[in-house]
C-alpha positions as CSV (number, residue, x, y, z in Angstrom):
1,M,88.7,52.7,180.6
2,P,89.8,53.5,184.1
3,R,88.0,51.5,187.1
4,P,86.0,53.4,189.6
5,F,87.5,55.5,192.1
6,G,88.9,54.2,195.0
7,A,88.5,50.6,193.4
8,R,91.1,47.6,193.5
9,N,92.1,45.7,190.7
10,D,89.7,42.2,191.7
11,K,86.6,42.6,194.0
12,N,86.7,39.0,195.4
13,F,88.2,40.3,198.9
14,M,86.5,37.7,201.4
15,E,89.3,35.0,201.0
16,K,92.3,35.4,203.0
17,I,95.9,33.9,201.8
18,N,99.3,33.9,203.5
19,I,102.4,35.5,201.8
20,K,105.7,36.4,202.7
21,I,107.3,39.7,202.0
22,D,111.1,39.9,202.7
23,G,110.8,37.2,205.2
24,K,107.8,37.9,207.4
25,E,104.5,36.3,207.2
26,Y,101.4,38.4,206.4
27,S,97.7,37.4,206.0
28,A,96.3,39.3,202.9
29,D,93.0,39.3,200.6
30,S,92.8,37.1,197.4
31,G,92.8,39.7,194.7
32,Q,95.2,42.5,196.3
33,T,98.0,43.2,194.6
34,I,101.8,42.7,196.2
35,L,102.1,46.5,196.1
36,E,98.5,46.9,198.2
37,V,99.6,44.6,200.6
38,A,102.9,45.8,201.4
39,R,101.9,49.6,201.7
40,E,99.2,48.3,204.3
41,N,102.1,47.0,206.3
42,G,104.1,50.0,206.2
43,I,106.8,48.1,203.3
44,D,108.4,50.7,201.4
45,V,107.9,49.8,197.9
46,P,108.7,52.7,195.6
47,S,106.4,53.7,192.6
48,L,105.4,56.7,190.5
49,C,102.6,55.8,188.4
50,Y,100.8,53.8,190.8
51,H,97.7,55.9,191.6
52,P,94.8,53.9,193.8
53,D,92.3,55.9,191.9
54,L,93.0,54.3,188.6
55,Q,93.7,51.4,186.4
56,T,97.1,49.9,186.9
57,R,99.3,50.2,184.0
58,S,102.9,49.7,185.5
59,T,104.5,52.0,182.9
60,C,107.0,53.5,185.3
61,R,108.4,50.3,186.6
62,M,109.4,51.5,190.1
63,C,107.9,48.9,192.0
64,L,110.0,45.7,190.7
65,V,110.0,42.7,193.3
66,E,111.4,39.4,193.0
67,I,109.3,36.5,193.6
68,K,110.7,33.2,194.6
69,G,110.4,30.4,191.8
70,Q,109.9,33.2,188.8
71,K,112.9,34.3,186.5
72,D,111.7,37.7,185.8
73,L,111.2,40.4,188.2
74,K,107.3,41.8,188.3
75,T,105.7,45.2,189.1
76,S,104.1,44.7,192.5
77,C,101.1,47.4,191.6
78,S,100.2,44.8,188.8
79,T,100.6,41.4,190.6
80,P,98.4,39.8,192.5
81,V,98.9,38.1,195.8
82,A,99.0,34.0,195.6
83,E,98.8,31.7,198.9
84,N,102.4,30.8,200.1
85,M,103.9,33.1,197.7
86,E,107.5,34.5,198.6
87,V,108.4,38.3,197.6
88,L,111.8,40.1,197.9
89,T,111.3,44.0,197.8
90,E,115.1,44.6,198.1
91,S,118.0,43.1,196.7
92,P,121.3,44.2,194.1
93,R,119.4,42.9,191.3
94,I,116.3,44.6,192.0
95,N,117.8,48.0,192.7
96,R,120.1,48.0,189.8
97,A,117.0,47.5,187.5
98,R,115.1,50.4,189.6
99,K,118.0,52.7,189.1
100,I,118.2,52.4,185.5
101,N,114.7,52.8,184.9
102,L,114.8,55.5,187.2
103,E,117.6,57.0,184.9
104,L,115.5,56.7,182.0
105,I,112.3,58.4,183.3
106,F,114.7,61.6,184.3
107,A,115.3,61.3,180.1
108,Q,112.0,62.0,179.7
109,H,111.4,64.6,182.6
110,Q,113.0,68.4,182.0
111,E,113.6,69.4,185.7
112,E,112.0,72.7,186.6
113,C,112.0,71.8,190.0
114,P,111.0,75.2,192.0
115,D,108.0,75.8,189.9
116,C,106.4,72.6,190.5
117,V,103.4,71.3,192.8
118,W,105.6,68.7,193.7
119,F,108.4,70.9,194.9
120,F,108.4,69.9,198.7
121,N,107.5,66.7,198.4
122,C,108.9,65.3,194.9
123,Q,109.4,61.3,194.7
124,L,111.4,61.7,191.4
125,L,114.1,63.5,193.5
126,K,113.6,61.4,196.5
127,L,113.9,58.1,194.6
128,A,116.8,59.8,192.6
129,K,118.6,60.1,196.3
130,R,117.6,56.6,197.4
131,F,118.8,54.9,194.7
132,G,122.2,57.1,194.3
133,V,121.0,58.1,190.6
134,K,122.7,60.8,188.2
135,I,120.0,62.5,187.4
136,T,121.7,64.0,184.0
137,R,123.3,60.4,182.7
138,F,120.9,60.2,179.7
139,P,119.9,64.2,177.7
140,D,116.6,65.4,177.9
141,R,115.1,63.6,175.1
142,K,111.8,65.7,175.2
143,I,113.1,69.2,175.4
144,Q,111.2,70.0,171.8
145,R,108.1,69.3,172.9
146,K,105.5,71.7,173.6
147,I,103.9,73.4,176.5
148,T,100.1,73.9,175.9
149,Q,97.4,75.7,177.8
150,C,93.7,75.4,178.0
151,G,91.7,77.6,179.9
152,P,93.5,77.4,183.8
153,I,95.4,74.4,182.9
154,V,99.0,74.4,181.3
155,F,100.6,71.0,180.2
156,D,104.5,70.6,179.7
157,Q,105.6,68.1,177.9
158,T,109.0,67.9,178.3
159,K,107.9,66.9,181.7
160,C,105.5,63.8,180.7
161,I,107.1,60.3,181.7
162,D,103.9,58.9,179.6
163,C,102.2,57.2,182.6
164,R,99.1,57.9,181.2
165,N,97.3,58.7,184.3
166,C,96.0,61.9,183.3
167,V,94.3,60.0,180.0
168,D,92.5,57.8,182.4
169,V,91.5,60.4,185.0
170,C,90.4,63.1,182.7
171,P,86.1,62.8,183.0
172,V,85.6,64.1,179.6
173,D,88.4,62.1,177.3
174,F,89.8,65.6,176.7
175,L,93.3,63.9,176.5
176,S,94.7,60.9,174.5
177,V,97.6,58.8,173.8
178,E,99.3,59.6,170.5
179,N,102.0,57.7,168.6
180,R,104.2,54.8,169.7
181,G,107.8,54.1,171.0
182,A,110.1,56.9,171.6
183,D,107.5,59.4,169.6
184,I,105.0,58.7,171.9
185,S,103.2,61.7,173.1
186,I,100.2,63.0,175.3
187,E,97.6,65.2,173.8
188,N,95.1,67.6,174.1
189,S,92.0,66.7,171.7
190,Q,91.6,69.0,168.8
191,D,88.1,67.4,168.0
192,E,85.5,70.2,168.1
193,W,83.2,68.2,170.4
194,K,85.7,67.4,173.2
195,E,86.2,70.0,175.7
196,C,88.2,70.5,178.8
197,I,86.2,71.1,181.8
198,A,89.3,72.5,183.9
199,C,88.5,70.3,186.9
200,G,92.4,69.7,187.3
201,Q,91.8,65.8,188.4
202,C,94.8,65.8,185.9
203,I,97.1,67.7,188.0
204,L,96.5,65.7,190.9
205,H,97.3,62.5,189.3
206,C,100.4,63.5,187.4
207,P,103.1,62.0,189.3
208,V,105.6,64.2,188.1
209,G,104.3,68.0,188.1
210,A,103.8,67.9,184.1
211,I,100.3,69.2,184.4
212,E,100.0,72.4,186.7
213,G,97.5,75.4,187.2
214,V,98.2,78.5,185.2
215,G,100.0,80.7,187.3
216,E,101.1,78.4,189.8
217,F,103.1,79.6,191.5
218,E,103.6,82.6,189.8
219,E,100.4,84.0,190.9
220,A,101.5,83.7,194.4
221,Q,104.8,85.3,194.1
222,E,102.8,88.4,193.1
223,L,101.5,88.8,196.8
224,G,104.6,90.2,198.0
225,I,104.9,93.1,195.5
226,K,104.0,96.3,197.5
227,K,100.2,96.6,197.3
228,K,98.4,99.6,196.6
229,K,94.7,98.5,197.5
230,M,93.1,97.1,200.5
231,R,93.7,93.3,200.2
232,V,91.1,90.8,201.6
233,V,91.6,87.1,201.7
234,Q,88.7,84.3,201.5
235,F,89.2,80.4,202.1
236,A,86.9,77.9,201.0
237,P,85.1,75.4,203.3
238,A,87.3,73.1,202.2
239,I,90.6,74.0,202.6
240,R,90.7,74.0,206.6
241,T,90.9,70.4,206.5
242,S,93.1,69.6,204.0
243,I,96.1,72.0,203.8
244,G,97.6,70.6,207.1
245,E,98.7,67.8,204.9
246,E,101.2,70.2,203.3
247,F,102.7,70.5,206.6
248,D,103.1,66.6,207.7
249,L,99.7,67.0,209.9
250,K,97.3,64.3,209.9
251,P,94.8,64.1,207.0
252,G,91.6,65.9,208.0
253,E,93.1,67.7,210.9
254,I,91.4,71.2,211.2
255,V,93.4,74.0,210.9
256,T,91.0,76.6,210.9
257,G,92.5,79.0,213.2
258,Q,96.4,78.2,212.3
259,L,95.5,79.2,208.6
260,V,93.7,82.5,209.8
261,A,97.0,83.4,211.3
262,A,99.1,82.3,208.8
263,L,97.3,84.5,206.0
264,R,97.4,87.4,208.4
265,K,101.0,86.9,208.8
266,L,101.2,86.7,204.8
267,G,99.8,90.5,205.2
268,F,96.4,90.2,204.1
269,D,94.4,93.1,205.6
270,K,91.3,91.4,206.0
271,V,90.7,87.4,206.5
272,F,87.1,86.4,205.6
273,D,85.9,83.1,205.5
274,T,84.2,81.6,202.3
275,S,81.9,79.6,204.2
276,V,79.8,82.6,205.1
277,G,79.7,83.4,201.3
278,A,78.0,79.4,201.2
279,D,75.3,80.4,203.7
280,F,74.5,83.2,201.1
281,T,74.7,80.8,198.1
282,T,72.4,78.9,200.3
283,F,69.8,81.1,201.1
284,E,69.2,82.0,197.6
285,E,69.4,78.6,195.9
286,A,67.0,77.4,198.8
287,G,64.9,80.5,197.2
288,E,65.4,79.4,193.8
289,L,64.3,75.9,194.7
290,L,61.3,76.7,195.9
291,E,60.4,78.8,193.2
292,R,60.7,76.3,190.8
293,L,58.8,73.6,192.6
294,K,55.9,76.0,192.6
295,S,55.9,77.2,188.9
296,G,57.3,73.6,187.8
297,K,59.8,75.8,185.4
298,N,63.5,74.8,184.6
299,L,63.2,71.5,186.8
300,P,65.3,69.6,187.9
301,A,67.2,72.9,189.6
302,F,70.9,72.1,189.1
303,S,73.6,72.9,191.4
304,S,75.8,75.8,190.0
305,C,78.6,76.1,192.5
306,C,81.0,73.9,190.9
307,P,82.7,75.9,187.7
308,S,83.8,72.6,186.2
309,W,80.2,71.1,186.1
310,V,78.9,74.4,184.9
311,K,81.5,74.2,181.8
312,F,80.3,70.6,181.2
313,V,76.8,71.9,180.8
314,E,77.2,74.7,178.8
315,F,79.6,72.9,176.3
316,Y,78.3,69.2,176.3
317,Y,74.6,69.5,177.2
318,P,73.4,73.3,176.2
319,E,69.8,72.3,176.0
320,F,70.1,71.9,180.2
321,V,71.8,75.5,180.8
322,P,68.4,77.0,181.7
323,N,68.5,74.3,184.4
324,L,71.2,75.4,186.3
325,C,70.5,77.5,189.3
326,T,71.7,81.4,189.0
327,S,72.6,82.0,192.3
328,R,76.5,82.9,192.6
329,S,79.1,80.4,194.0
330,P,80.1,81.1,197.4
331,Q,83.1,82.9,196.4
332,T,81.9,85.2,193.3
333,M,78.8,85.7,196.2
334,L,81.1,86.7,199.0
335,G,83.5,88.6,197.1
336,G,80.2,90.4,195.4
337,V,79.2,91.4,199.0
338,I,82.7,92.5,199.6
339,K,82.6,95.0,197.3
340,N,79.4,96.3,197.7
341,Y,77.9,95.9,201.1
342,W,81.2,95.8,203.0
343,A,83.0,98.4,200.7
344,Q,80.1,101.0,201.4
345,K,80.1,100.2,205.0
346,E,83.9,100.7,205.6
347,G,84.3,103.8,203.2
348,F,86.5,101.9,200.7
349,K,85.8,102.2,196.4
350,P,85.2,98.6,195.1
351,E,87.7,99.3,192.7
352,D,90.3,99.8,195.7
353,I,89.5,96.3,197.2
354,E,91.5,93.3,196.1
355,V,89.7,90.1,197.1
356,V,92.0,87.0,196.9
357,S,90.4,83.7,197.0
358,V,92.0,80.6,198.5
359,M,90.1,77.5,196.7
360,P,90.5,73.7,196.3
361,C,89.9,74.3,192.8
362,V,91.7,75.1,189.8
363,A,88.5,75.8,188.2
364,K,87.9,78.7,190.4
365,K,90.4,80.5,188.4
366,Y,88.4,80.4,185.4
367,E,85.4,80.9,187.1
368,I,86.7,84.6,188.3
369,K,87.5,85.7,184.7
370,R,83.9,84.7,183.1
371,E,82.2,88.0,182.1
372,E,78.8,86.8,183.5
373,M,80.8,87.5,186.6
374,K,80.9,91.2,186.8
375,I,79.0,93.4,189.1
376,N,79.0,96.8,187.9
377,G,81.7,96.3,185.5
378,L,84.0,94.7,188.2
379,F,85.2,90.8,188.9
380,P,84.4,90.2,192.1
381,V,87.2,88.1,193.0
382,D,90.7,89.4,191.7
383,K,92.8,86.5,191.9
384,V,92.4,82.6,193.2
385,L,95.2,80.7,194.9
386,T,95.1,77.0,195.0
387,T,95.6,75.1,198.7
388,R,98.9,74.2,197.1
389,E,99.9,77.6,196.3
390,I,99.2,79.3,199.5
391,A,101.0,76.6,201.2
392,Y,104.0,77.1,198.9
393,L,104.0,80.8,200.2
394,I,103.4,79.7,203.8
395,K,106.5,77.8,203.8
396,K,108.4,80.5,201.6
397,N,107.6,83.0,204.1
398,K,108.6,80.3,207.1
399,I,105.8,80.7,208.7
400,D,105.1,77.5,211.0
401,L,101.5,76.3,210.3
402,K,101.7,73.3,212.6
403,N,102.6,75.6,215.9
404,I,101.6,79.5,215.2
405,A,98.8,80.5,217.6
406,A,95.4,80.2,216.0
407,G,93.6,83.6,215.0
408,E,90.1,84.4,214.3
409,A,88.5,85.3,210.9
410,D,87.3,89.0,210.7
411,D,83.8,90.4,211.3
412,P,81.5,90.4,209.3
413,F,82.4,87.2,207.5
414,G,84.2,85.1,209.7
415,M,81.8,83.3,211.6
416,P,79.6,80.6,208.8
417,S,77.1,78.2,209.8
418,G,78.0,74.6,209.6
419,A,75.6,74.3,206.6
420,G,78.4,76.8,205.0
421,V,81.1,74.8,206.0
422,I,79.9,71.2,204.6
423,Y,80.0,72.8,200.9
424,G,83.4,71.2,200.7
425,A,82.1,67.8,200.7
426,S,79.9,65.6,198.0
427,G,76.2,66.3,199.2
428,G,77.1,69.3,201.3
429,V,75.6,71.8,199.0
430,F,72.2,69.9,198.4
431,E,72.0,69.2,202.3
432,S,72.6,73.0,203.3
433,A,70.1,73.9,200.5
434,L,67.4,71.4,202.3
435,R,67.8,73.0,205.6
436,T,67.1,76.1,204.5
437,V,64.1,75.1,202.0
438,Y,62.9,73.0,205.1
439,F,62.6,76.4,207.2
440,K,61.3,78.4,204.6
441,A,58.5,75.8,203.7
442,T,57.5,75.0,207.5
443,G,59.0,77.8,209.8
444,K,61.0,75.8,211.4
445,N,64.5,73.9,211.3
446,P,64.9,70.6,210.9
447,A,65.9,68.1,213.6
448,G,69.4,67.2,214.0
449,D,70.9,65.7,210.8
450,E,67.8,65.2,208.8
451,F,69.1,64.9,205.4
452,K,72.2,63.3,206.1
453,R,71.5,60.5,203.5
454,V,72.8,62.7,201.1
455,R,76.1,62.4,202.5
456,G,78.8,59.9,201.3
457,Q,81.4,59.4,198.2
458,E,79.2,56.9,196.4
459,G,78.9,58.2,192.6
460,I,75.2,58.7,192.6
461,K,72.7,59.0,195.6
462,I,68.9,59.5,195.0
463,N,66.7,60.3,197.6
464,E,63.0,61.4,198.0
465,I,62.9,64.2,200.7
466,T,59.8,65.1,202.6
467,I,59.2,68.5,203.6
468,G,56.0,69.4,204.6
469,D,53.6,68.8,201.7
470,K,56.1,68.7,199.5
471,I,58.1,65.4,198.3
472,I,61.4,66.5,196.7
473,K,63.0,63.9,194.6
474,S,66.8,64.3,194.5
475,V,69.9,63.5,193.1
476,V,73.4,64.0,194.8
477,V,76.3,63.2,191.9
478,N,79.8,62.8,192.8
479,G,81.9,63.1,189.3
480,I,81.7,64.0,185.7
481,R,80.9,60.8,184.4
482,N,78.4,60.0,186.4
483,A,76.9,63.3,185.9
484,R,76.8,62.5,182.2
485,K,74.8,59.1,182.8
486,M,72.2,61.5,184.8
487,L,71.9,63.8,182.1
488,E,71.2,61.2,179.7
489,E,68.7,59.7,182.0
490,L,67.0,63.0,182.1
491,K,66.9,63.3,178.3
492,K,64.8,60.0,178.6
493,N,62.9,60.9,181.4
494,P,62.8,64.9,182.2
495,Q,60.6,64.4,185.4
496,A,62.7,61.7,186.7
497,F,64.3,64.3,189.5
498,Q,63.4,67.6,190.7
499,A,66.9,68.7,191.8
500,M,70.7,67.8,191.4
501,E,73.6,68.6,192.7
502,V,76.7,67.7,190.9
503,M,80.6,68.2,192.0
504,A,83.0,67.1,189.0
505,C,85.6,66.2,191.6
506,P,85.6,63.0,193.5
507,G,84.4,63.9,196.7
508,G,83.4,67.3,195.8
509,C,86.0,70.3,197.0
510,I,87.5,68.2,199.2
511,G,89.4,66.3,196.3
512,G,89.5,69.3,194.2
513,G,91.9,69.7,191.5
514,G,93.9,72.5,193.6
515,Q,94.4,70.2,196.9
516,P,97.5,68.9,198.3
517,V,99.5,66.2,196.2
518,P,98.8,63.3,196.7
519,T,95.0,62.8,196.8
520,N,93.2,59.5,197.2
521,S,89.8,58.1,198.4
522,Q,91.0,57.8,201.9
523,L,92.4,60.9,202.0
524,R,89.2,62.6,200.9
525,K,86.9,60.3,203.3
526,K,89.1,61.9,206.6
527,R,88.8,65.7,205.0
528,A,85.2,65.3,204.8
529,A,84.5,63.7,208.0
530,A,86.1,66.5,209.5
531,L,83.9,69.1,207.5
532,Y,81.0,67.2,209.3
533,D,82.6,67.4,212.8
534,I,82.8,71.2,212.6
535,D,79.1,71.6,211.4
536,A,78.1,69.0,214.3
537,K,79.9,71.5,216.9
538,K,78.5,74.6,215.6
539,E,75.9,77.1,217.4
540,F,74.0,77.6,214.5
541,R,73.9,74.7,211.5
542,C,71.4,76.5,209.0
543,A,72.6,79.3,206.6
544,H,69.5,81.1,207.4
545,E,70.5,81.5,211.1
546,N,73.9,83.2,210.2
547,P,73.6,86.4,212.1
548,A,75.8,88.3,209.7
549,L,73.5,87.0,206.8
550,Q,70.1,88.3,208.5
551,K,72.2,92.0,208.9
552,V,73.2,92.1,205.3
553,Y,69.7,91.4,204.2
554,K,67.9,93.7,206.7
555,E,70.5,96.7,205.8
556,F,71.4,96.2,201.8
557,F,69.6,93.7,200.3
558,V,66.4,94.9,200.5
559,S,64.9,94.4,197.2
560,E,65.2,92.1,194.2
561,E,66.5,95.2,192.4
562,I,69.6,95.2,194.6
563,I,69.8,91.2,195.0
564,R,70.1,90.4,191.7
565,P,72.9,91.6,190.0
566,I,75.3,91.1,193.5
567,L,73.9,87.7,194.4
568,H,72.8,86.0,190.9
569,T,74.4,85.5,187.5
570,S,73.5,83.9,183.9
571,Y,74.9,81.0,181.7
572,A,75.1,80.2,178.4
573,P,76.1,77.4,175.8
574,K,79.7,77.5,175.0
575,K,82.1,76.8,172.2
576,K,85.6,74.9,172.3
577,S,88.0,76.8,173.8
578,A,91.3,77.9,172.5
579,I,94.1,75.4,172.7
580,M,97.6,77.7,173.1
581,T,100.7,76.5,172.6
582,L,103.3,78.5,174.9
583,K,106.7,79.4,173.8
584,N,109.0,76.9,174.8
585,S,112.4,78.3,176.3
586,K,113.9,75.6,177.2
587,E,115.3,74.4,173.8
588,T,117.9,77.5,174.0
589,R,119.2,76.8,177.9
């Protein structure tokens, strides 16, 4: 079993020890590995399979080091430090071993570089250049392996190096290791009781791009086709503090204005902020929660913004489907408002508007194609591009995101509340809803960050929230494995909670499957912290304060008959999706 996200191999970090690496002395915590200590001190030890989120397996063997007094080379990712240990990270012997290991890895990996999530930051190619490796020394032994697609996830076995990161990170055990030796392979589960929930964590943790989102990056290329429709783009809350990493900016650096300007340069007619959609979701979800608290029905109320969480409930726990809030997610909420209210105001037919969403999430590609999302026969969002895909497109068009003059998103959906922005972090959906629930229950806004205790990267956060004469027992859940624990608890005690927020990806959308690679716990924390900084500086911090939202409700959403089909949807139990085997044209190359 994989260790918890962000955990190290050993929890005894109190005792300090002294070690020597490449002739220099360093202080380390007992329990740390050689690789951890080296990287903390800026020593470049190469690795592919290592990921700080996961259990160490030492499969790639690129992090080999010499330890004085020991005959064999050791993998630094799995070797704990010891008092007075002397380590050498570079030598002819080490480099010879690394070179051979890398050549063998390339024999398992069919190169398809232009269509890869690592295209601009490929560790394999960097290591090949560093060690002078001829990447075609050995024939590609996996060229006849299959390529499969399940939902929006494509798994190309011809690229897989068998590191097993995807197996360890999958929260529903959909992937497994089959066979041994040269025949070893990673397979999608054929078990009718196991289903991929499209969270995309396998993509983030694959070091060689063997797993990717469907259409990545072909869908981005399609944006270059001559347009026939009004093209509108919306960008998710979490994008503004993560996309900068693709352009060598610091993790968590806020680039909202630069992103808006870059999207305009790509030819979009209007640039809107999905955080405004989050304000609409908050307003409707707060109303739903108050209704359920009053009626006592369908409690606890489950958040429904995360499509992977929704799919998890529909497949694995269908008895809890009625607990899911019917308020749409921010992207489909805003898409519906654009194609109905905004289209009417601007004189467009809904079918003449193409809405493109830039999302941190691969599952959003799946969400927009759900039949339940249609409004008057039309999908509210036509295409989803991940953070990686839009970064790819910006680079391809030679747009300098670092230095471009900042722009502002378009009215009327360009100015979100702080509550809308924090949707990108775990706890953000619930904190946003609580601010508006508080207003609806008391007639005034909460003071300051009254509900900030729901924030953070912890797996399970349980709180009792007092609002007026109501006490709401809530739980904010980070990750599907923790969600399973809470659902099992609710089976035993249905009254344990009244409200539950779940985000499938660690840290929430800031750790989504469509985000830049690599992603780890430290990066997630910095991205989330930046979102809360934006919130703290906002003129209005509650969704119901948003002037755009107030205007749309006053002018358009004047009755439940109009509100329900546009701002709400429905969910139902689901069966296992088909696993498609795609044609492998590589065999005839």
